[in-house]
PDB file of all heavy atoms in Angstrom:
ATOM      1  N   MET A   1      48.583  18.154 155.689  1.00  0.00           N
ATOM      2  CA  MET A   1      47.477  18.153 154.815  1.00  0.00           C
ATOM      3  C   MET A   1      48.014  17.489 153.405  1.00  0.00           C
ATOM      4  O   MET A   1      47.382  16.670 152.960  1.00  0.00           O
ATOM      5  CB  MET A   1      46.846  19.653 154.543  1.00  0.00           C
ATOM      6  CG  MET A   1      45.777  19.607 153.631  1.00  0.00           C
ATOM      7  SD  MET A   1      44.257  18.784 154.425  1.00  0.00           S
ATOM      8  CE  MET A   1      43.103  18.783 153.148  1.00  0.00           C
ATOM      9  N   ASP A   2      49.009  17.918 152.931  1.00  0.00           N
ATOM     10  CA  ASP A   2      49.656  17.283 151.666  1.00  0.00           C
ATOM     11  C   ASP A   2      50.045  15.894 151.873  1.00  0.00           C
ATOM     12  O   ASP A   2      49.795  15.199 150.928  1.00  0.00           O
ATOM     13  CB  ASP A   2      50.633  18.113 151.283  1.00  0.00           C
ATOM     14  CG  ASP A   2      51.727  18.533 152.176  1.00  0.00           C
ATOM     15  OD1 ASP A   2      51.528  18.164 153.347  1.00  0.00           O
ATOM     16  OD2 ASP A   2      52.839  18.951 151.784  1.00  0.00           O
ATOM     17  N   GLN A   3      50.403  15.540 153.037  1.00  0.00           N
ATOM     18  CA  GLN A   3      50.895  14.133 153.230  1.00  0.00           C
ATOM     19  C   GLN A   3      49.520  13.239 153.323  1.00  0.00           C
ATOM     20  O   GLN A   3      49.560  12.216 152.824  1.00  0.00           O
ATOM     21  CB  GLN A   3      51.583  13.955 154.641  1.00  0.00           C
ATOM     22  CG  GLN A   3      52.853  14.862 154.691  1.00  0.00           C
ATOM     23  CD  GLN A   3      53.917  14.466 153.649  1.00  0.00           C
ATOM     24  OE1 GLN A   3      54.035  13.316 153.353  1.00  0.00           O
ATOM     25  NE2 GLN A   3      54.531  15.552 153.078  1.00  0.00           N
ATOM     26  N   THR A   4      48.476  13.725 153.868  1.00  0.00           N
ATOM     27  CA  THR A   4      47.222  13.076 153.854  1.00  0.00           C
ATOM     28  C   THR A   4      46.687  12.761 152.408  1.00  0.00           C
ATOM     29  O   THR A   4      46.296  11.677 152.164  1.00  0.00           O
ATOM     30  CB  THR A   4      46.241  13.707 154.625  1.00  0.00           C
ATOM     31  OG1 THR A   4      46.671  14.088 155.967  1.00  0.00           O
ATOM     32  CG2 THR A   4      44.858  12.996 154.748  1.00  0.00           C
ATOM     33  N   PHE A   5      46.864  13.828 151.573  1.00  0.00           N
ATOM     34  CA  PHE A   5      46.423  13.697 150.158  1.00  0.00           C
ATOM     35  C   PHE A   5      47.203  12.669 149.465  1.00  0.00           C
ATOM     36  O   PHE A   5      46.733  11.772 148.790  1.00  0.00           O
ATOM     37  CB  PHE A   5      46.552  15.087 149.504  1.00  0.00           C
ATOM     38  CG  PHE A   5      46.361  14.948 148.020  1.00  0.00           C
ATOM     39  CD1 PHE A   5      45.090  14.800 147.543  1.00  0.00           C
ATOM     40  CD2 PHE A   5      47.406  15.122 147.232  1.00  0.00           C
ATOM     41  CE1 PHE A   5      45.034  14.709 146.123  1.00  0.00           C
ATOM     42  CE2 PHE A   5      47.332  15.022 145.860  1.00  0.00           C
ATOM     43  CZ  PHE A   5      45.889  14.752 145.269  1.00  0.00           C
ATOM     44  N   LEU A   6      48.638  12.621 149.741  1.00  0.00           N
ATOM     45  CA  LEU A   6      49.472  11.594 149.070  1.00  0.00           C
ATOM     46  C   LEU A   6      49.099  10.209 149.455  1.00  0.00           C
ATOM     47  O   LEU A   6      49.063   9.220 148.809  1.00  0.00           O
ATOM     48  CB  LEU A   6      50.867  11.908 149.374  1.00  0.00           C
ATOM     49  CG  LEU A   6      51.502  13.217 148.668  1.00  0.00           C
ATOM     50  CD1 LEU A   6      52.844  13.408 149.213  1.00  0.00           C
ATOM     51  CD2 LEU A   6      51.473  12.790 147.130  1.00  0.00           C
ATOM     52  N   PHE A   7      48.759  10.161 150.816  1.00  0.00           N
ATOM     53  CA  PHE A   7      48.396   8.794 151.366  1.00  0.00           C
ATOM     54  C   PHE A   7      47.078   8.244 150.845  1.00  0.00           C
ATOM     55  O   PHE A   7      47.051   7.141 150.422  1.00  0.00           O
ATOM     56  CB  PHE A   7      48.285   8.854 152.860  1.00  0.00           C
ATOM     57  CG  PHE A   7      47.720   7.608 153.471  1.00  0.00           C
ATOM     58  CD1 PHE A   7      48.533   6.570 153.794  1.00  0.00           C
ATOM     59  CD2 PHE A   7      46.339   7.520 153.876  1.00  0.00           C
ATOM     60  CE1 PHE A   7      48.074   5.407 154.257  1.00  0.00           C
ATOM     61  CE2 PHE A   7      45.828   6.313 154.403  1.00  0.00           C
ATOM     62  CZ  PHE A   7      46.757   5.197 154.645  1.00  0.00           C
ATOM     63  N   LEU A   8      46.107   9.167 150.683  1.00  0.00           N
ATOM     64  CA  LEU A   8      44.907   8.794 150.109  1.00  0.00           C
ATOM     65  C   LEU A   8      44.987   8.359 148.576  1.00  0.00           C
ATOM     66  O   LEU A   8      44.356   7.497 148.087  1.00  0.00           O
ATOM     67  CB  LEU A   8      43.935   9.858 150.271  1.00  0.00           C
ATOM     68  CG  LEU A   8      43.388  10.058 151.736  1.00  0.00           C
ATOM     69  CD1 LEU A   8      42.449  11.251 151.899  1.00  0.00           C
ATOM     70  CD2 LEU A   8      42.700   8.751 152.254  1.00  0.00           C
ATOM     71  N   LEU A   9      45.982   9.130 147.878  1.00  0.00           N
ATOM     72  CA  LEU A   9      46.120   8.899 146.461  1.00  0.00           C
ATOM     73  C   LEU A   9      46.769   7.573 146.192  1.00  0.00           C
ATOM     74  O   LEU A   9      46.314   6.744 145.411  1.00  0.00           O
ATOM     75  CB  LEU A   9      47.062   9.952 146.069  1.00  0.00           C
ATOM     76  CG  LEU A   9      47.180  10.153 144.495  1.00  0.00           C
ATOM     77  CD1 LEU A   9      45.776  10.275 143.768  1.00  0.00           C
ATOM     78  CD2 LEU A   9      48.108  11.177 144.044  1.00  0.00           C
ATOM     79  N   PHE A  10      47.738   7.222 147.136  1.00  0.00           N
ATOM     80  CA  PHE A  10      48.469   5.884 146.921  1.00  0.00           C
ATOM     81  C   PHE A  10      47.406   4.754 147.442  1.00  0.00           C
ATOM     82  O   PHE A  10      47.470   3.754 146.892  1.00  0.00           O
ATOM     83  CB  PHE A  10      49.707   5.725 147.668  1.00  0.00           C
ATOM     84  CG  PHE A  10      50.723   6.494 147.006  1.00  0.00           C
ATOM     85  CD1 PHE A  10      51.488   7.547 147.471  1.00  0.00           C
ATOM     86  CD2 PHE A  10      51.310   5.975 145.805  1.00  0.00           C
ATOM     87  CE1 PHE A  10      52.578   8.195 146.851  1.00  0.00           C
ATOM     88  CE2 PHE A  10      52.288   6.473 145.220  1.00  0.00           C
ATOM     89  CZ  PHE A  10      52.939   7.713 145.691  1.00  0.00           C
ATOM     90  N   ALA A  11      46.683   5.004 148.544  1.00  0.00           N
ATOM     91  CA  ALA A  11      45.559   4.088 148.906  1.00  0.00           C
ATOM     92  C   ALA A  11      44.641   3.761 147.822  1.00  0.00           C
ATOM     93  O   ALA A  11      44.220   2.738 147.666  1.00  0.00           O
ATOM     94  CB  ALA A  11      44.919   4.548 150.185  1.00  0.00           C
ATOM     95  N   GLY A  12      44.098   4.880 147.173  1.00  0.00           N
ATOM     96  CA  GLY A  12      43.359   4.667 146.062  1.00  0.00           C
ATOM     97  C   GLY A  12      43.831   3.812 144.889  1.00  0.00           C
ATOM     98  O   GLY A  12      43.203   3.026 144.221  1.00  0.00           O
ATOM     99  N   ALA A  13      45.228   4.144 144.641  1.00  0.00           N
ATOM    100  CA  ALA A  13      45.889   3.238 143.559  1.00  0.00           C
ATOM    101  C   ALA A  13      45.954   1.774 144.147  1.00  0.00           C
ATOM    102  O   ALA A  13      45.604   0.907 143.214  1.00  0.00           O
ATOM    103  CB  ALA A  13      47.237   3.821 143.410  1.00  0.00           C
ATOM    104  N   MET A  14      46.152   1.485 145.312  1.00  0.00           N
ATOM    105  CA  MET A  14      46.163   0.239 145.742  1.00  0.00           C
ATOM    106  C   MET A  14      44.793  -0.542 145.692  1.00  0.00           C
ATOM    107  O   MET A  14      44.661  -1.653 145.263  1.00  0.00           O
ATOM    108  CB  MET A  14      46.646   0.117 147.234  1.00  0.00           C
ATOM    109  CG  MET A  14      48.223   0.348 147.249  1.00  0.00           C
ATOM    110  SD  MET A  14      48.878  -0.014 148.994  1.00  0.00           S
ATOM    111  CE  MET A  14      48.257   1.449 149.838  1.00  0.00           C
ATOM    112  N   ILE A  15      43.745   0.253 145.939  1.00  0.00           N
ATOM    113  CA  ILE A  15      42.415  -0.254 145.991  1.00  0.00           C
ATOM    114  C   ILE A  15      42.006  -0.516 144.485  1.00  0.00           C
ATOM    115  O   ILE A  15      41.377  -1.510 144.243  1.00  0.00           O
ATOM    116  CB  ILE A  15      41.442   0.655 146.623  1.00  0.00           C
ATOM    117  CG1 ILE A  15      41.695   0.681 148.138  1.00  0.00           C
ATOM    118  CG2 ILE A  15      40.041   0.269 146.464  1.00  0.00           C
ATOM    119  CD1 ILE A  15      40.831   1.608 148.965  1.00  0.00           C
ATOM    120  N   ALA A  16      42.363   0.347 143.660  1.00  0.00           N
ATOM    121  CA  ALA A  16      42.001   0.238 142.197  1.00  0.00           C
ATOM    122  C   ALA A  16      42.810  -1.016 141.617  1.00  0.00           C
ATOM    123  O   ALA A  16      42.339  -1.761 140.905  1.00  0.00           O
ATOM    124  CB  ALA A  16      42.529   1.449 141.440  1.00  0.00           C
ATOM    125  N   GLY A  17      44.043  -1.198 142.036  1.00  0.00           N
ATOM    126  CA  GLY A  17      44.666  -2.323 141.661  1.00  0.00           C
ATOM    127  C   GLY A  17      44.138  -3.645 142.201  1.00  0.00           C
ATOM    128  O   GLY A  17      44.180  -4.736 141.530  1.00  0.00           O
ATOM    129  N   TRP A  18      43.701  -3.617 143.341  1.00  0.00           N
ATOM    130  CA  TRP A  18      43.117  -4.756 144.067  1.00  0.00           C
ATOM    131  C   TRP A  18      41.733  -5.174 143.327  1.00  0.00           C
ATOM    132  O   TRP A  18      41.462  -6.361 143.257  1.00  0.00           O
ATOM    133  CB  TRP A  18      42.847  -4.403 145.495  1.00  0.00           C
ATOM    134  CG  TRP A  18      42.453  -5.502 146.259  1.00  0.00           C
ATOM    135  CD1 TRP A  18      42.924  -6.932 146.221  1.00  0.00           C
ATOM    136  CD2 TRP A  18      41.554  -5.588 147.464  1.00  0.00           C
ATOM    137  NE1 TRP A  18      42.244  -7.692 147.136  1.00  0.00           N
ATOM    138  CE2 TRP A  18      41.495  -6.875 147.984  1.00  0.00           C
ATOM    139  CE3 TRP A  18      40.913  -4.513 148.168  1.00  0.00           C
ATOM    140  CZ2 TRP A  18      40.790  -7.306 149.110  1.00  0.00           C
ATOM    141  CZ3 TRP A  18      40.165  -4.849 149.277  1.00  0.00           C
ATOM    142  CH2 TRP A  18      40.182  -6.184 149.706  1.00  0.00           C
ATOM    143  N   THR A  19      41.058  -4.146 142.901  1.00  0.00           N
ATOM    144  CA  THR A  19      39.753  -4.586 142.307  1.00  0.00           C
ATOM    145  C   THR A  19      40.033  -4.846 140.696  1.00  0.00           C
ATOM    146  O   THR A  19      38.917  -5.131 140.145  1.00  0.00           O
ATOM    147  CB  THR A  19      38.825  -3.342 142.293  1.00  0.00           C
ATOM    148  OG1 THR A  19      39.403  -2.071 141.798  1.00  0.00           O
ATOM    149  CG2 THR A  19      38.571  -3.093 143.886  1.00  0.00           C
ATOM    150  N   GLY A  20      41.200  -4.598 140.281  1.00  0.00           N
ATOM    151  CA  GLY A  20      41.422  -5.130 138.851  1.00  0.00           C
ATOM    152  C   GLY A  20      41.465  -4.016 137.802  1.00  0.00           C
ATOM    153  O   GLY A  20      41.489  -4.373 136.504  1.00  0.00           O
ATOM    154  N   ARG A  21      41.356  -2.790 138.258  1.00  0.00           N
ATOM    155  CA  ARG A  21      41.544  -1.702 137.278  1.00  0.00           C
ATOM    156  C   ARG A  21      42.876  -1.216 137.113  1.00  0.00           C
ATOM    157  O   ARG A  21      43.286  -0.304 137.666  1.00  0.00           O
ATOM    158  CB  ARG A  21      40.560  -0.545 137.809  1.00  0.00           C
ATOM    159  CG  ARG A  21      39.180  -0.913 138.005  1.00  0.00           C
ATOM    160  CD  ARG A  21      38.211   0.197 138.402  1.00  0.00           C
ATOM    161  NE  ARG A  21      36.966  -0.144 138.539  1.00  0.00           N
ATOM    162  CZ  ARG A  21      36.052   0.660 139.195  1.00  0.00           C
ATOM    163  NH1 ARG A  21      36.410   1.720 139.800  1.00  0.00           N
ATOM    164  NH2 ARG A  21      34.693   0.266 139.200  1.00  0.00           N
ATOM    165  N   ARG A  22      43.456  -2.011 136.234  1.00  0.00           N
ATOM    166  CA  ARG A  22      45.001  -1.634 136.038  1.00  0.00           C
ATOM    167  C   ARG A  22      45.348  -0.326 135.540  1.00  0.00           C
ATOM    168  O   ARG A  22      46.168   0.263 136.122  1.00  0.00           O
ATOM    169  CB  ARG A  22      45.634  -2.733 135.078  1.00  0.00           C
ATOM    170  CG  ARG A  22      47.003  -2.726 135.007  1.00  0.00           C
ATOM    171  CD  ARG A  22      47.565  -3.810 134.049  1.00  0.00           C
ATOM    172  NE  ARG A  22      48.890  -3.713 133.984  1.00  0.00           N
ATOM    173  CZ  ARG A  22      49.769  -4.521 133.438  1.00  0.00           C
ATOM    174  NH1 ARG A  22      49.195  -5.508 132.838  1.00  0.00           N
ATOM    175  NH2 ARG A  22      51.026  -4.271 133.360  1.00  0.00           N
ATOM    176  N   GLY A  23      44.563   0.168 134.560  1.00  0.00           N
ATOM    177  CA  GLY A  23      44.905   1.453 134.022  1.00  0.00           C
ATOM    178  C   GLY A  23      44.726   2.566 135.136  1.00  0.00           C
ATOM    179  O   GLY A  23      45.499   3.462 135.167  1.00  0.00           O
ATOM    180  N   LEU A  24      43.600   2.456 135.760  1.00  0.00           N
ATOM    181  CA  LEU A  24      43.432   3.449 136.774  1.00  0.00           C
ATOM    182  C   LEU A  24      44.341   3.435 137.890  1.00  0.00           C
ATOM    183  O   LEU A  24      44.858   4.499 138.381  1.00  0.00           O
ATOM    184  CB  LEU A  24      41.847   3.338 137.413  1.00  0.00           C
ATOM    185  CG  LEU A  24      41.508   4.234 138.613  1.00  0.00           C
ATOM    186  CD1 LEU A  24      41.497   5.688 138.090  1.00  0.00           C
ATOM    187  CD2 LEU A  24      40.212   3.792 139.215  1.00  0.00           C
ATOM    188  N   ALA A  25      44.788   2.148 138.382  1.00  0.00           N
ATOM    189  CA  ALA A  25      45.891   2.072 139.284  1.00  0.00           C
ATOM    190  C   ALA A  25      47.165   2.667 138.894  1.00  0.00           C
ATOM    191  O   ALA A  25      47.826   3.369 139.740  1.00  0.00           O
ATOM    192  CB  ALA A  25      46.025   0.586 139.745  1.00  0.00           C
ATOM    193  N   LEU A  26      47.473   2.446 137.635  1.00  0.00           N
ATOM    194  CA  LEU A  26      48.829   2.956 137.212  1.00  0.00           C
ATOM    195  C   LEU A  26      48.661   4.494 136.951  1.00  0.00           C
ATOM    196  O   LEU A  26      49.639   5.130 137.287  1.00  0.00           O
ATOM    197  CB  LEU A  26      49.147   2.374 135.836  1.00  0.00           C
ATOM    198  CG  LEU A  26      49.612   1.000 135.838  1.00  0.00           C
ATOM    199  CD1 LEU A  26      49.784   0.449 134.412  1.00  0.00           C
ATOM    200  CD2 LEU A  26      50.892   0.763 136.589  1.00  0.00           C
ATOM    201  N   ALA A  27      47.670   5.019 136.669  1.00  0.00           N
ATOM    202  CA  ALA A  27      47.409   6.492 136.553  1.00  0.00           C
ATOM    203  C   ALA A  27      47.486   7.081 137.874  1.00  0.00           C
ATOM    204  O   ALA A  27      48.154   8.058 138.183  1.00  0.00           O
ATOM    205  CB  ALA A  27      46.092   6.789 135.860  1.00  0.00           C
ATOM    206  N   LEU A  28      46.860   6.504 138.882  1.00  0.00           N
ATOM    207  CA  LEU A  28      46.852   7.052 140.320  1.00  0.00           C
ATOM    208  C   LEU A  28      48.181   7.033 140.849  1.00  0.00           C
ATOM    209  O   LEU A  28      48.737   7.888 141.564  1.00  0.00           O
ATOM    210  CB  LEU A  28      45.815   6.366 141.226  1.00  0.00           C
ATOM    211  CG  LEU A  28      44.394   6.731 140.993  1.00  0.00           C
ATOM    212  CD1 LEU A  28      43.515   5.774 141.746  1.00  0.00           C
ATOM    213  CD2 LEU A  28      44.085   8.086 141.188  1.00  0.00           C
ATOM    214  N   PHE A  29      48.963   5.828 140.593  1.00  0.00           N
ATOM    215  CA  PHE A  29      50.280   5.666 141.135  1.00  0.00           C
ATOM    216  C   PHE A  29      51.221   6.734 140.555  1.00  0.00           C
ATOM    217  O   PHE A  29      52.117   7.384 141.278  1.00  0.00           O
ATOM    218  CB  PHE A  29      50.805   4.307 140.827  1.00  0.00           C
ATOM    219  CG  PHE A  29      52.137   4.110 141.324  1.00  0.00           C
ATOM    220  CD1 PHE A  29      52.450   3.898 142.628  1.00  0.00           C
ATOM    221  CD2 PHE A  29      53.327   4.111 140.581  1.00  0.00           C
ATOM    222  CE1 PHE A  29      53.771   3.772 143.171  1.00  0.00           C
ATOM    223  CE2 PHE A  29      54.503   3.907 140.954  1.00  0.00           C
ATOM    224  CZ  PHE A  29      54.831   3.708 142.232  1.00  0.00           C
ATOM    225  N   ALA A  30      51.086   6.924 139.209  1.00  0.00           N
ATOM    226  CA  ALA A  30      51.916   7.976 138.594  1.00  0.00           C
ATOM    227  C   ALA A  30      51.646   9.357 139.084  1.00  0.00           C
ATOM    228  O   ALA A  30      52.697  10.096 139.320  1.00  0.00           O
ATOM    229  CB  ALA A  30      51.684   7.849 137.053  1.00  0.00           C
ATOM    230  N   ALA A  31      50.321   9.632 139.260  1.00  0.00           N
ATOM    231  CA  ALA A  31      50.045  10.955 139.912  1.00  0.00           C
ATOM    232  C   ALA A  31      50.602  11.132 141.254  1.00  0.00           C
ATOM    233  O   ALA A  31      51.100  12.055 141.603  1.00  0.00           O
ATOM    234  CB  ALA A  31      48.494  11.095 139.812  1.00  0.00           C
ATOM    235  N   GLY A  32      50.443  10.116 142.106  1.00  0.00           N
ATOM    236  CA  GLY A  32      50.997  10.122 143.373  1.00  0.00           C
ATOM    237  C   GLY A  32      52.645  10.224 143.378  1.00  0.00           C
ATOM    238  O   GLY A  32      53.099  11.009 144.224  1.00  0.00           O
ATOM    239  N   LEU A  33      53.208   9.588 142.653  1.00  0.00           N
ATOM    240  CA  LEU A  33      54.571   9.720 142.373  1.00  0.00           C
ATOM    241  C   LEU A  33      55.165  11.145 141.914  1.00  0.00           C
ATOM    242  O   LEU A  33      55.971  11.765 142.684  1.00  0.00           O
ATOM    243  CB  LEU A  33      55.174   8.725 141.362  1.00  0.00           C
ATOM    244  CG  LEU A  33      56.570   8.364 141.331  1.00  0.00           C
ATOM    245  CD1 LEU A  33      57.045   7.847 142.704  1.00  0.00           C
ATOM    246  CD2 LEU A  33      56.945   7.470 140.182  1.00  0.00           C
ATOM    247  N   VAL A  34      54.360  11.658 141.143  1.00  0.00           N
ATOM    248  CA  VAL A  34      54.744  13.124 140.642  1.00  0.00           C
ATOM    249  C   VAL A  34      54.397  14.049 141.810  1.00  0.00           C
ATOM    250  O   VAL A  34      55.077  14.986 142.105  1.00  0.00           O
ATOM    251  CB  VAL A  34      53.857  13.495 139.338  1.00  0.00           C
ATOM    252  CG1 VAL A  34      54.086  14.968 139.050  1.00  0.00           C
ATOM    253  CG2 VAL A  34      54.472  12.638 138.241  1.00  0.00           C
ATOM    254  N   ALA A  35      53.178  13.796 142.457  1.00  0.00           N
ATOM    255  CA  ALA A  35      52.962  14.668 143.532  1.00  0.00           C
ATOM    256  C   ALA A  35      53.822  14.569 144.765  1.00  0.00           C
ATOM    257  O   ALA A  35      54.118  15.605 145.449  1.00  0.00           O
ATOM    258  CB  ALA A  35      51.493  14.577 144.002  1.00  0.00           C
ATOM    259  N   GLY A  36      54.324  13.324 144.898  1.00  0.00           N
ATOM    260  CA  GLY A  36      55.287  13.202 146.035  1.00  0.00           C
ATOM    261  C   GLY A  36      56.594  13.922 145.775  1.00  0.00           C
ATOM    262  O   GLY A  36      57.185  14.455 146.743  1.00  0.00           O
ATOM    263  N   ILE A  37      57.071  13.783 144.453  1.00  0.00           N
ATOM    264  CA  ILE A  37      58.352  14.338 144.144  1.00  0.00           C
ATOM    265  C   ILE A  37      58.237  15.974 144.263  1.00  0.00           C
ATOM    266  O   ILE A  37      59.077  16.592 144.707  1.00  0.00           O
ATOM    267  CB  ILE A  37      58.845  13.868 142.820  1.00  0.00           C
ATOM    268  CG1 ILE A  37      59.265  12.512 142.781  1.00  0.00           C
ATOM    269  CG2 ILE A  37      59.957  14.843 142.241  1.00  0.00           C
ATOM    270  CD1 ILE A  37      59.544  11.891 141.437  1.00  0.00           C
ATOM    271  N   ALA A  38      56.995  16.527 143.868  1.00  0.00           N
ATOM    272  CA  ALA A  38      56.780  17.852 143.946  1.00  0.00           C
ATOM    273  C   ALA A  38      56.692  18.349 145.382  1.00  0.00           C
ATOM    274  O   ALA A  38      57.191  19.407 145.717  1.00  0.00           O
ATOM    275  CB  ALA A  38      55.566  18.243 143.229  1.00  0.00           C
ATOM    276  N   ASP A  39      56.136  17.472 146.241  1.00  0.00           N
ATOM    277  CA  ASP A  39      55.978  17.809 147.703  1.00  0.00           C
ATOM    278  C   ASP A  39      57.320  17.839 148.394  1.00  0.00           C
ATOM    279  O   ASP A  39      57.659  18.751 149.033  1.00  0.00           O
ATOM    280  CB  ASP A  39      54.976  16.885 148.278  1.00  0.00           C
ATOM    281  CG  ASP A  39      54.663  17.253 149.694  1.00  0.00           C
ATOM    282  OD1 ASP A  39      54.445  18.448 149.939  1.00  0.00           O
ATOM    283  OD2 ASP A  39      54.821  16.418 150.627  1.00  0.00           O
ATOM    284  N   TYR A  40      58.133  16.758 147.965  1.00  0.00           N
ATOM    285  CA  TYR A  40      59.528  16.844 148.467  1.00  0.00           C
ATOM    286  C   TYR A  40      60.270  18.018 148.048  1.00  0.00           C
ATOM    287  O   TYR A  40      61.021  18.586 148.851  1.00  0.00           O
ATOM    288  CB  TYR A  40      60.244  15.562 147.981  1.00  0.00           C
ATOM    289  CG  TYR A  40      61.641  15.513 148.440  1.00  0.00           C
ATOM    290  CD1 TYR A  40      62.210  15.291 149.632  1.00  0.00           C
ATOM    291  CD2 TYR A  40      62.682  15.823 147.420  1.00  0.00           C
ATOM    292  CE1 TYR A  40      63.469  15.318 149.958  1.00  0.00           C
ATOM    293  CE2 TYR A  40      63.916  15.769 147.766  1.00  0.00           C
ATOM    294  CZ  TYR A  40      64.395  15.525 149.057  1.00  0.00           C
ATOM    295  OH  TYR A  40      65.708  15.570 149.298  1.00  0.00           O
ATOM    296  N   GLY A  41      60.253  18.359 146.825  1.00  0.00           N
ATOM    297  CA  GLY A  41      60.999  19.531 146.272  1.00  0.00           C
ATOM    298  C   GLY A  41      60.428  20.826 146.977  1.00  0.00           C
ATOM    299  O   GLY A  41      61.271  21.627 147.319  1.00  0.00           O
ATOM    300  N   HIS A  42      59.205  20.891 147.292  1.00  0.00           N
ATOM    301  CA  HIS A  42      58.585  22.124 148.032  1.00  0.00           C
ATOM    302  C   HIS A  42      59.181  22.223 149.520  1.00  0.00           C
ATOM    303  O   HIS A  42      59.574  23.236 149.829  1.00  0.00           O
ATOM    304  CB  HIS A  42      57.014  21.949 147.991  1.00  0.00           C
ATOM    305  CG  HIS A  42      56.404  22.941 148.967  1.00  0.00           C
ATOM    306  ND1 HIS A  42      56.336  24.311 148.670  1.00  0.00           N
ATOM    307  CD2 HIS A  42      55.934  22.787 150.084  1.00  0.00           C
ATOM    308  CE1 HIS A  42      55.781  24.859 149.692  1.00  0.00           C
ATOM    309  NE2 HIS A  42      55.436  24.091 150.577  1.00  0.00           N
ATOM    310  N   HIS A  43      59.308  20.986 150.214  1.00  0.00           N
ATOM    311  CA  HIS A  43      59.758  21.126 151.592  1.00  0.00           C
ATOM    312  C   HIS A  43      61.288  21.088 151.568  1.00  0.00           C
ATOM    313  O   HIS A  43      61.886  21.584 152.572  1.00  0.00           O
ATOM    314  CB  HIS A  43      59.165  19.808 152.348  1.00  0.00           C
ATOM    315  CG  HIS A  43      57.818  19.981 152.580  1.00  0.00           C
ATOM    316  ND1 HIS A  43      57.213  20.912 153.522  1.00  0.00           N
ATOM    317  CD2 HIS A  43      56.605  19.443 152.105  1.00  0.00           C
ATOM    318  CE1 HIS A  43      55.862  20.822 153.579  1.00  0.00           C
ATOM    319  NE2 HIS A  43      55.526  19.995 152.662  1.00  0.00           N
ATOM    320  N   ALA A  44      61.890  20.584 150.524  1.00  0.00           N
ATOM    321  CA  ALA A  44      63.438  20.570 150.699  1.00  0.00           C
ATOM    322  C   ALA A  44      64.087  21.815 150.338  1.00  0.00           C
ATOM    323  O   ALA A  44      65.233  22.044 150.815  1.00  0.00           O
ATOM    324  CB  ALA A  44      63.842  19.505 149.626  1.00  0.00           C
ATOM    325  N   THR A  45      63.243  22.761 149.695  1.00  0.00           N
ATOM    326  CA  THR A  45      63.875  24.068 149.394  1.00  0.00           C
ATOM    327  C   THR A  45      63.550  25.157 150.542  1.00  0.00           C
ATOM    328  O   THR A  45      63.756  26.301 150.318  1.00  0.00           O
ATOM    329  CB  THR A  45      63.436  24.618 148.038  1.00  0.00           C
ATOM    330  OG1 THR A  45      61.953  24.556 148.107  1.00  0.00           O
ATOM    331  CG2 THR A  45      63.996  23.646 146.932  1.00  0.00           C
ATOM    332  N   ASP A  46      62.855  24.743 151.660  1.00  0.00           N
ATOM    333  CA  ASP A  46      62.451  25.723 152.742  1.00  0.00           C
ATOM    334  C   ASP A  46      63.690  26.119 153.442  1.00  0.00           C
ATOM    335  O   ASP A  46      64.631  25.090 153.713  1.00  0.00           O
ATOM    336  CB  ASP A  46      61.539  25.198 153.680  1.00  0.00           C
ATOM    337  CG  ASP A  46      60.082  25.027 153.114  1.00  0.00           C
ATOM    338  OD1 ASP A  46      59.743  25.753 152.099  1.00  0.00           O
ATOM    339  OD2 ASP A  46      59.263  24.416 153.645  1.00  0.00           O
ATOM    340  N   ALA A  47      63.917  27.272 153.699  1.00  0.00           N
ATOM    341  CA  ALA A  47      65.055  27.707 154.571  1.00  0.00           C
ATOM    342  C   ALA A  47      64.792  27.369 156.113  1.00  0.00           C
ATOM    343  O   ALA A  47      63.662  27.495 156.499  1.00  0.00           O
ATOM    344  CB  ALA A  47      65.310  29.155 154.436  1.00  0.00           C
ATOM    345  N   LEU A  48      65.939  26.933 156.716  1.00  0.00           N
ATOM    346  CA  LEU A  48      65.798  26.498 158.074  1.00  0.00           C
ATOM    347  C   LEU A  48      66.092  27.655 159.011  1.00  0.00           C
ATOM    348  O   LEU A  48      67.201  28.209 158.838  1.00  0.00           O
ATOM    349  CB  LEU A  48      66.725  25.335 158.331  1.00  0.00           C
ATOM    350  CG  LEU A  48      66.446  24.084 157.756  1.00  0.00           C
ATOM    351  CD1 LEU A  48      67.611  23.027 158.112  1.00  0.00           C
ATOM    352  CD2 LEU A  48      65.136  23.559 158.374  1.00  0.00           C
ATOM    353  N   PRO A  49      65.187  28.195 159.702  1.00  0.00           N
ATOM    354  CA  PRO A  49      65.345  29.248 160.599  1.00  0.00           C
ATOM    355  C   PRO A  49      66.121  28.841 161.918  1.00  0.00           C
ATOM    356  O   PRO A  49      65.613  28.182 162.718  1.00  0.00           O
ATOM    357  CB  PRO A  49      64.106  29.766 160.969  1.00  0.00           C
ATOM    358  CG  PRO A  49      63.160  28.557 160.785  1.00  0.00           C
ATOM    359  CD  PRO A  49      63.653  27.709 159.787  1.00  0.00           C
ATOM    360  N   LEU A  50      67.452  29.012 161.827  1.00  0.00           N
ATOM    361  CA  LEU A  50      68.386  28.522 162.946  1.00  0.00           C
ATOM    362  C   LEU A  50      68.524  29.748 163.893  1.00  0.00           C
ATOM    363  O   LEU A  50      68.880  30.767 163.568  1.00  0.00           O
ATOM    364  CB  LEU A  50      69.691  28.034 162.527  1.00  0.00           C
ATOM    365  CG  LEU A  50      69.489  26.715 161.591  1.00  0.00           C
ATOM    366  CD1 LEU A  50      70.974  26.485 161.031  1.00  0.00           C
ATOM    367  CD2 LEU A  50      69.017  25.557 162.282  1.00  0.00           C
ATOM    368  N   SER A  51      68.314  29.491 165.189  1.00  0.00           N
ATOM    369  CA  SER A  51      68.532  30.464 166.152  1.00  0.00           C
ATOM    370  C   SER A  51      69.529  29.916 167.264  1.00  0.00           C
ATOM    371  O   SER A  51      69.032  29.135 168.002  1.00  0.00           O
ATOM    372  CB  SER A  51      67.362  31.171 166.726  1.00  0.00           C
ATOM    373  OG  SER A  51      66.356  30.086 167.404  1.00  0.00           O
ATOM    374  N   PHE A  52      70.655  30.475 167.381  1.00  0.00           N
ATOM    375  CA  PHE A  52      71.526  29.828 168.453  1.00  0.00           C
ATOM    376  C   PHE A  52      71.658  30.917 169.549  1.00  0.00           C
ATOM    377  O   PHE A  52      71.688  32.056 169.421  1.00  0.00           O
ATOM    378  CB  PHE A  52      72.920  29.696 167.841  1.00  0.00           C
ATOM    379  CG  PHE A  52      72.957  28.494 166.825  1.00  0.00           C
ATOM    380  CD1 PHE A  52      72.972  28.773 165.508  1.00  0.00           C
ATOM    381  CD2 PHE A  52      72.856  27.241 167.457  1.00  0.00           C
ATOM    382  CE1 PHE A  52      72.946  27.720 164.542  1.00  0.00           C
ATOM    383  CE2 PHE A  52      72.842  26.171 166.452  1.00  0.00           C
ATOM    384  CZ  PHE A  52      72.878  26.440 165.115  1.00  0.00           C
TER     385      PHE A  52
END
């Protein structure tokens, strides 16, 4: 679900840039970048349940 949100956020930034709305495109890209780093940090700190 969170990956879908990130995809749509970056897609919105690309569409905004394509239509000429530079400020909106930069704001959406920055929001996507921050959300992507936060999502990575959330998943990188999960403990791996190893069962041998």
